[in-house]
C-alpha positions as MATLAB code, in Angstrom:
seq = 'MDKRIAQRLGREVGVVGLGCWQLGADWGQVEESDALAVLNAAADAGVTFFDTADVYGDGRSETLIGTFLRERGDGITVATKMGRRVDQVPENYSRENFLAWNDRSRANLGVDTLDLVQLHCPPTPVYDRDEVFDALDEMVADERIAAYGVSVETVDEALRAIARPNVASVQIILNAMRLKPLEQVLPRAAEAGVAIIARVPLASGLLSGKYSAETTFGADDHRNYNRNGDAFDVGETFSGVPYEVGLKAVDRLRPLVPAGATMAQFALRWIADQPQVSVVIPGARNPEQARGNAAAADLAPLSDEVHAEVRAVYDELVRPHVHDRW';
ca = [
      -7.848  -19.850   -2.329;
      -5.937  -20.461    0.894;
      -8.428  -21.152    3.696;
      -7.818  -20.228    7.320;
      -9.641  -21.026   10.527;
      -9.568  -19.616   14.050;
     -10.724  -21.729   16.966;
     -13.181  -19.243   18.464;
     -14.691  -18.300   15.103;
     -15.226  -21.951   14.323;
     -15.469  -21.638   10.565;
     -13.027  -21.707    7.660;
     -12.756  -18.627    5.438;
     -10.731  -17.698    2.392;
      -7.792  -15.465    3.254;
      -8.968  -12.699    0.885;
     -12.495  -11.526    1.592;
     -14.557   -8.550    0.472;
     -15.164   -5.348    2.404;
     -18.610   -3.959    1.553;
     -18.505   -0.430    2.969;
     -18.316    0.979   -0.547;
     -21.577   -0.734   -1.523;
     -23.436    1.463    0.941;
     -21.976    4.938    1.009;
     -18.974    7.128    1.762;
     -17.044    6.165   -1.392;
     -19.409    7.696   -3.928;
     -22.564    6.159   -5.343;
     -22.639    2.533   -6.515;
     -25.674    1.313   -8.488;
     -27.457   -1.842   -7.285;
     -26.587   -3.764  -10.437;
     -22.924   -2.840  -10.063;
     -22.911   -3.839   -6.387;
     -24.418   -7.247   -7.156;
     -21.894   -7.708   -9.955;
     -19.077   -7.084   -7.469;
     -20.506   -9.614   -5.006;
     -20.915  -12.238   -7.710;
     -17.436  -11.650   -9.137;
     -15.900  -11.999   -5.688;
     -17.738  -15.250   -5.008;
     -16.782  -16.594   -8.441;
     -13.136  -15.851   -7.588;
     -13.265  -17.913   -4.399;
     -14.110  -15.220   -1.841;
     -16.140  -16.686    1.039;
     -16.216  -13.778    3.530;
     -18.163  -10.540    3.147;
     -17.818   -7.773    5.760;
     -20.478   -5.091    6.146;
     -22.179   -2.939    8.817;
     -25.659   -1.724    9.627;
     -24.635    1.902    9.007;
     -23.111    1.415    5.563;
     -25.621    3.358    3.516;
     -28.034    3.110    6.458;
     -28.501   -0.596    5.780;
     -28.104   -0.509    1.999;
     -24.938   -2.611    2.022;
     -26.605   -5.279    4.187;
     -29.709   -5.268    1.996;
     -27.691   -5.738   -1.188;
     -25.824   -8.650    0.392;
     -29.186  -10.070    1.444;
     -30.318  -10.003   -2.181;
     -27.143  -11.832   -3.163;
     -27.609  -14.434   -0.411;
     -31.079  -15.308   -1.659;
     -29.587  -16.106   -5.036;
     -26.353  -17.897   -4.107;
     -25.496  -17.682   -0.432;
     -24.098  -21.182    0.117;
     -20.593  -21.154    1.567;
     -20.536  -17.393    2.248;
     -19.824  -16.058    5.733;
     -21.252  -12.579    6.330;
     -19.872  -10.436    9.122;
     -21.788   -7.301   10.024;
     -21.349   -4.655   12.702;
     -23.522   -2.695   15.102;
     -23.182    0.251   17.438;
     -22.696    3.346   15.293;
     -26.370    4.231   14.942;
     -26.378    6.123   18.257;
     -24.299    8.644   20.158;
     -20.979    7.068   21.057;
     -21.350    6.787   24.818;
     -20.915    3.472   26.667;
     -24.498    3.529   27.975;
     -25.852    3.101   24.452;
     -24.154   -0.283   24.128;
     -27.058   -1.954   25.907;
     -28.943   -5.241   25.620;
     -32.067   -3.411   24.432;
     -30.211   -1.652   21.637;
     -28.343   -4.822   20.675;
     -31.613   -6.682   20.186;
     -33.099   -3.876   18.070;
     -29.996   -3.550   15.905;
     -29.788   -7.316   15.575;
     -33.416   -7.532   14.395;
     -32.752   -4.862   11.770;
     -29.621   -6.568   10.433;
     -31.315   -9.969   10.303;
     -34.153   -8.419    8.310;
     -31.775   -6.610    5.954;
     -29.759   -9.765    5.317;
     -32.785  -12.062    5.265;
     -31.399  -14.568    7.783;
     -32.477  -15.859   11.189;
     -28.951  -16.175   12.587;
     -26.146  -13.776   11.746;
     -22.784  -15.478   11.144;
     -20.722  -12.857   12.958;
     -21.671   -9.568   14.599;
     -18.960   -7.095   15.571;
     -19.208   -4.129   17.887;
     -18.367   -1.263   15.541;
     -15.394    0.565   17.057;
     -17.154    1.216   20.376;
     -15.979    3.724   22.996;
     -12.994    2.338   24.873;
     -14.846    1.937   28.222;
     -17.201   -0.571   26.563;
     -14.457   -3.192   26.614;
     -14.544   -3.218   30.413;
     -18.345   -3.546   30.788;
     -19.271   -7.133   31.659;
     -22.940   -6.518   30.878;
     -22.058   -5.815   27.239;
     -20.470   -9.206   26.766;
     -23.146  -10.937   28.847;
     -25.753   -9.582   26.413;
     -23.738  -10.821   23.447;
     -23.375  -14.255   25.057;
     -27.153  -14.334   25.486;
     -27.629  -13.554   21.782;
     -25.393  -16.477   20.865;
     -27.337  -18.768   23.213;
     -30.596  -17.607   21.617;
     -29.155  -18.298   18.131;
     -29.607  -14.711   17.031;
     -25.906  -14.702   16.193;
     -23.444  -17.534   15.711;
     -20.466  -15.565   17.038;
     -19.428  -12.057   17.974;
     -16.326   -9.929   17.743;
     -15.165   -6.331   17.822;
     -13.856   -3.862   15.307;
     -11.235   -1.734   17.035;
      -9.298    1.453   16.484;
      -6.308    0.802   18.727;
      -3.944   -1.966   19.707;
      -4.921   -1.533   23.353;
      -8.596   -2.088   22.496;
      -7.685   -5.199   20.508;
      -5.806   -6.676   23.458;
      -8.723   -5.961   25.811;
     -11.089   -7.675   23.381;
      -8.887  -10.750   22.986;
      -8.862  -11.121   26.778;
     -12.652  -11.603   26.724;
     -13.167  -15.400   26.600;
     -15.939  -15.491   23.990;
     -14.764  -12.819   21.549;
     -14.360  -14.722   18.281;
     -12.756  -12.053   16.117;
     -10.916   -8.751   16.165;
     -11.044   -6.484   13.159;
      -8.148   -4.037   13.033;
      -6.412   -1.780   10.538;
      -3.393   -3.669    9.227;
      -1.414   -2.844    6.117;
       2.073   -1.867    5.002;
       1.510    1.561    6.620;
       0.119    0.165    9.896;
       2.571   -2.349   11.360;
       1.969   -1.918   15.085;
      -0.558   -4.830   15.336;
       2.249   -7.216   14.357;
       3.985   -6.656   17.697;
       1.361   -7.922   20.169;
      -2.116   -8.206   18.675;
      -1.462  -10.918   16.095;
       0.581  -13.164   18.418;
      -1.933  -12.786   21.261;
      -4.860  -13.527   18.948;
      -3.164  -16.649   17.646;
      -2.578  -17.897   21.194;
      -6.237  -17.304   22.101;
      -7.707  -18.714   18.876;
      -9.221  -15.347   17.913;
      -9.693  -14.557   14.223;
      -7.934  -11.459   12.879;
      -9.825   -9.531   10.204;
      -7.473   -7.040    8.520;
      -9.319   -3.941    7.360;
      -8.264   -0.856    5.371;
      -5.678   -3.106    3.670;
      -4.966   -0.658    0.861;
      -4.911    2.422    3.102;
      -8.073    3.795    1.448;
      -6.596    3.119   -1.983;
      -3.184    4.685   -1.415;
      -1.542    1.262   -1.675;
      -3.171    0.650   -5.042;
      -0.460    2.927   -6.408;
      -2.993    4.780   -8.564;
      -3.108    8.116   -6.752;
      -0.989   11.233   -7.124;
      -0.815   14.697   -5.628;
      -3.312   15.791   -8.297;
      -5.931   13.126   -7.510;
      -9.257   14.531   -6.288;
     -12.130   12.798   -4.486;
     -15.843   13.575   -4.565;
     -17.628   15.538   -1.883;
     -19.404   12.339   -0.745;
     -16.134   10.389   -0.472;
     -14.621   10.065    3.010;
     -11.172   10.502    1.467;
     -12.284   14.086    0.979;
     -14.530   14.954    3.916;
     -12.755   12.907    6.610;
      -9.152   13.582    5.675;
      -8.682   15.475    8.935;
     -10.982   13.266   11.003;
     -13.968   15.616   10.825;
     -16.571   12.805   10.556;
     -14.975    9.811   12.320;
     -11.575    8.545   13.418;
      -8.990    9.877   10.985;
      -7.215    6.522   11.133;
      -9.942    5.092    8.898;
      -8.929    7.432    6.065;
      -5.566    6.687    4.440;
      -4.798    4.768    7.673;
      -4.200    8.111    9.364;
      -1.102    8.753    7.245;
      -0.840   12.284    5.812;
      -1.654   11.975    2.131;
       1.646   13.411    0.894;
       3.628   11.109    3.197;
       1.623    8.145    1.939;
       2.472    8.992   -1.651;
       6.193    9.066   -0.797;
       5.923    5.683    0.924;
       4.130    4.215   -2.098;
       6.921    5.410   -4.388;
       9.427    3.612   -2.151;
       7.355    0.422   -2.143;
       6.596    0.358   -5.857;
       9.857   -1.386   -6.926;
       9.032   -4.284   -4.574;
       5.948   -5.344   -6.543;
       6.487   -8.777   -8.152;
       6.491   -9.000  -11.927;
       3.000   -9.516  -13.287;
       1.290   -8.303  -10.098;
      -0.385   -5.009   -9.333;
       0.623   -2.881   -6.395;
      -2.746   -3.596   -4.746;
      -2.102   -7.329   -5.042;
       1.352   -6.847   -3.534;
      -0.175   -4.966   -0.582;
      -2.742   -7.717   -0.019;
      -0.114  -10.447   -0.329;
       1.949   -8.697    2.344;
      -1.005   -9.012    4.730;
      -1.752  -12.607    3.729;
       1.874  -13.462    4.520;
       1.077  -12.849    8.189;
       0.016  -16.355    9.301;
      -2.115  -15.059   12.176;
      -4.378  -13.122    9.779;
      -7.614  -14.998    9.134;
      -8.965  -12.797    6.341;
      -8.154   -9.467    4.728;
     -11.122   -7.428    3.460;
     -10.331   -5.095    0.547;
     -13.246   -3.283   -1.035;
     -14.067   -3.274   -4.733;
     -16.162   -0.916   -6.835;
     -16.341   -3.144   -9.902;
     -15.970   -6.843  -10.785;
     -12.466   -6.358  -12.181;
     -11.240   -5.025   -8.852;
     -12.937   -7.875   -6.981;
     -11.253  -10.474   -9.192;
      -7.892   -8.716   -8.954;
      -8.044   -8.581   -5.173;
      -8.899  -12.275   -4.916;
      -5.985  -13.137   -7.216;
      -3.578  -11.747   -4.607;
      -4.062  -15.016   -2.725;
      -2.461  -16.839   -5.662;
       0.789  -14.872   -5.500;
       3.834  -16.554   -4.008;
       4.710  -15.380   -0.487;
       6.986  -12.348   -0.474;
      10.635  -12.843    0.422;
      12.181  -11.966    3.760;
      14.109   -9.206    1.991;
      10.888   -7.639    0.711;
       9.304   -7.805    4.150;
      12.389   -6.136    5.597;
      12.156   -3.318    3.062;
       8.470   -2.759    3.867;
       9.502   -2.434    7.506;
      12.258    0.021    6.597;
       9.876    2.251    4.632;
       7.436    2.184    7.539;
      10.110    3.037   10.100;
      11.606    5.870    8.056;
       8.483    7.572    6.683;
       5.280    6.395    8.324;
       5.976    5.390   11.913;
       6.230    8.970   13.303;
       2.705    9.721   12.097;
       0.798    6.621   13.244;
       2.647    4.272   15.569;
       1.944    6.013   18.868;
      -1.600    7.103   17.950;
      -3.293    3.748   17.428;
];
């Protein structure tokens, strides 16, 4: 698998990683044996980067990864997140809370030093609080964490984070239905040596090409209960694109899929074609999906004509719904 490195992150990672939200909750139940099978299949396929958070299943995702690490953790970088266990006010992003959350994640994962800790889509004022980043710097100095970054909702937040001298990574929604980060965030990150972690790469499964107007989702699936942003930022569900609009965009994109590839692999290859992207983190509910996602790294880069058509579909159908919101 193609390996990429960002100066501030200081470690090489495979361009296709694994998002582990679904191993905890919010996508329906996943049995422990199935979750471990996904992690093992991803690692077998060359994946070296797992992304999780302390709130995914209230620590279940971290704990499952910790079990995996005890068995075969060599060469795996684990990124976790913190900050969503409390009311989302800037005052809760404090040194005291950071230390408590950090202790919990280290225990869940069974490690002394976390590879990468990301603030988990904090309130926008947090980006301007020096004491927040001073506390994170202290945690690096104390070897509680090797590096820190932020997971953001908006382009403006990403740019504020990149301007912080010790932020190692920015995680942002980037896919064929979210093109705005291409304009400023990716170039600025490349200049600063900040890793870009592309999340929601399949627009909550829309870009797998498997859904239709008749598709239904379980009551415990965020694609049901958060479709209107009732639980958290609506941009995390279908990338904020109205479901019916997303289906139309997928139909337009479908003819662009290379022969022998799936639509999900095409969507991941589109992201991997962005040279400033360090790693893209699709989720997987079974080993077959994990292997299929990893195989996207083996596809040939898409042509300029294909990239132009993706842009045209975005401009005509999707842009009015998302571009000025995030």
